[in-house]
C-alpha positions as CSV (number, residue, x, y, z in Angstrom):
1,M,-88.5,40.4,61.4
2,Q,-90.0,38.6,59.0
3,S,-93.0,40.1,58.3
4,H,-91.3,43.6,58.2
5,G,-88.5,42.5,55.6
6,V,-85.8,42.8,58.1
7,K,-82.6,41.1,59.0
8,L,-80.3,40.9,62.0
9,Y,-76.6,41.0,60.9
10,A,-73.5,40.7,63.4
11,E,-70.5,43.1,62.6
12,I,-66.9,41.2,63.4
13,F,-63.4,42.7,63.3
14,V,-61.5,40.4,60.7
15,N,-57.8,41.5,60.9
16,A,-56.1,44.6,63.2
17,Q,-56.5,47.3,59.9
18,G,-60.5,47.1,60.7
19,E,-61.7,45.5,58.0
20,R,-64.7,43.6,59.0
21,Q,-67.2,40.6,58.4
22,Y,-70.8,40.4,58.1
23,S,-72.7,37.3,59.4
24,S,-76.3,37.0,59.2
25,F,-79.0,35.4,61.4
26,E,-80.2,32.1,60.5
27,R,-82.8,30.5,62.2
28,E,-81.3,27.3,62.5
29,K,-78.0,28.3,63.7
30,I,-79.0,30.3,66.6
31,D,-75.9,29.0,69.1
32,L,-73.7,30.4,66.4
33,F,-75.1,33.7,65.9
34,S,-75.3,34.0,70.4
35,S,-71.7,32.5,70.4
36,Y,-70.4,36.2,68.8
37,F,-71.3,38.1,71.8
38,S,-68.5,36.7,73.9
39,D,-66.0,36.5,70.7
40,T,-63.4,39.0,71.0
41,A,-63.7,40.3,67.4
42,Y,-67.5,41.3,67.6
43,N,-68.0,45.0,67.3
44,S,-71.7,45.2,67.1
45,F,-75.2,43.5,65.4
46,F,-77.6,45.6,63.2
47,F,-80.9,44.8,62.0
48,S,-81.5,45.9,57.9
49,C,-84.3,45.8,55.3
50,H,-81.4,46.7,52.7
51,P,-80.5,44.1,50.7
52,I,-76.9,43.0,51.2
53,Q,-75.6,40.9,48.1
54,D,-72.1,40.9,49.5
55,I,-72.0,40.4,53.6
56,T,-68.8,38.7,53.8
57,R,-66.1,42.0,53.2
58,I,-67.9,45.3,53.0
59,K,-64.9,48.4,52.5
60,E,-63.3,49.1,55.8
61,F,-65.4,52.2,57.2
62,G,-68.3,49.5,57.5
63,Y,-71.9,49.1,56.4
64,F,-73.4,52.1,57.7
65,Y,-71.2,54.8,55.5
66,D,-73.6,54.3,52.0
67,T,-77.4,54.0,51.3
68,P,-78.0,51.1,54.0
69,S,-78.2,53.9,56.8
70,S,-81.7,54.7,56.3
71,C,-82.7,50.9,56.3
72,S,-81.3,50.2,59.6
73,I,-80.8,49.9,62.9
74,E,-77.3,50.0,64.8
75,V,-76.8,48.0,68.1
76,K,-73.9,48.4,70.3
77,G,-73.2,46.4,72.9
78,G,-73.7,43.0,74.1
79,R,-70.6,40.9,75.1
80,E,-70.2,39.2,77.1
81,S,-67.9,36.9,79.5
82,Y,-68.5,34.8,81.9
83,K,-68.3,37.7,84.8
84,S,-69.9,40.6,82.7
85,R,-72.5,41.3,80.5
86,E,-72.4,44.8,78.2
87,L,-75.6,47.0,78.4
88,I,-77.3,47.1,74.2
89,Q,-78.2,50.2,72.7
90,M,-80.3,50.8,69.7
91,R,-80.2,53.5,67.3
92,M,-81.5,55.0,64.2
93,I,-78.9,55.6,61.7
94,S,-80.6,58.1,59.6
95,K,-82.3,61.4,60.7
96,N,-84.8,60.2,57.9
97,P,-85.5,56.6,58.1
98,N,-87.4,54.1,55.6
99,K,-91.0,53.6,56.6
100,Q,-89.9,49.7,56.7
101,I,-86.9,50.0,59.3
102,Q,-89.2,52.6,61.1
103,A,-91.7,50.4,62.0
104,F,-89.9,47.1,62.6
105,Y,-88.7,49.2,65.4
106,R,-91.6,50.2,67.0
107,A,-92.7,46.7,66.5
108,F,-89.1,45.9,68.5
109,Q,-89.6,48.0,71.3
110,R,-93.6,46.9,71.7
111,D,-91.9,43.7,72.5
112,L,-89.5,44.2,74.4
113,K,-92.1,45.5,77.1
114,K,-93.5,42.0,77.0
115,I,-90.4,39.6,77.8
116,S,-91.2,38.0,81.3
117,G,-88.9,39.2,83.9
118,L,-87.9,42.4,81.7
119,Q,-87.2,45.2,84.8
120,K,-86.7,48.9,84.3
121,H,-83.9,50.6,86.2
122,T,-85.4,52.9,89.0
123,Q,-82.9,55.7,88.5
124,K,-81.5,55.3,85.1
125,N,-83.9,55.0,81.2
126,Y,-83.0,51.6,80.2
127,F,-84.6,48.1,80.9
128,Y,-82.9,44.8,81.8
129,L,-82.8,40.9,83.2
130,P,-81.7,40.2,86.5
131,T,-78.8,38.1,86.3
132,E,-75.4,37.4,88.5
133,K,-73.5,38.9,86.3
134,I,-71.8,42.8,86.1
135,I,-73.7,44.8,83.6
136,I,-71.6,47.0,82.4
137,P,-72.2,50.2,79.7
138,A,-72.1,50.1,76.0
139,N,-68.7,50.6,75.1
140,P,-68.2,52.0,71.7
141,Q,-64.2,53.2,72.7
142,S,-63.8,49.6,72.4
143,Q,-64.1,48.8,68.6
144,N,-60.3,48.4,68.0
145,T,-59.4,46.7,71.2
146,R,-58.9,42.8,72.1
147,D,-59.9,41.4,75.5
148,N,-59.5,44.8,77.7
149,W,-62.6,46.6,77.4
150,E,-64.1,44.2,80.4
151,D,-60.9,44.5,82.9
152,Y,-61.1,48.2,82.6
153,Y,-64.7,48.7,83.4
154,L,-64.8,46.1,86.0
155,S,-61.3,48.1,87.4
156,K,-63.5,51.2,87.1
157,I,-66.4,50.1,89.1
158,D,-64.3,48.7,91.8
159,R,-62.2,51.9,91.9
160,E,-66.2,53.9,92.1
161,H,-67.6,51.6,95.2
162,M,-63.9,52.4,97.4
163,R,-65.0,55.8,97.5
């Protein structure tokens, strides 16, 4: 990230009206950043090379509805609990991303393939690290919900296995 001038941010819901707070990743506070994935207010995280002056509050529509979209990669999923882990999906926000974020995205994808133990699913096009937790799909519909995304998908998986 440093060599490409890219920063990592987590998007957290502040209230039921959908106002968001953005927290930046800091090397000294890795545990704090990873704790967001088990927080019910967690929405997503993103990489951006766009400078953010005030990351505490951004208008209610969120970060990507303005200039930063061409400089950012949105990442959905990643929620985790004691019984499940949600898949992570990355996407370029802009159809015409700037060269800096494109270079980071390509380098990041190359680096992912070098992770020891990373496996490719045999039928679906995704990579994963083996875990005893149930892997569930990324659920963009869960953005304004609290606690029930996991129960919904786990009950859906149970129903499918009963058929």
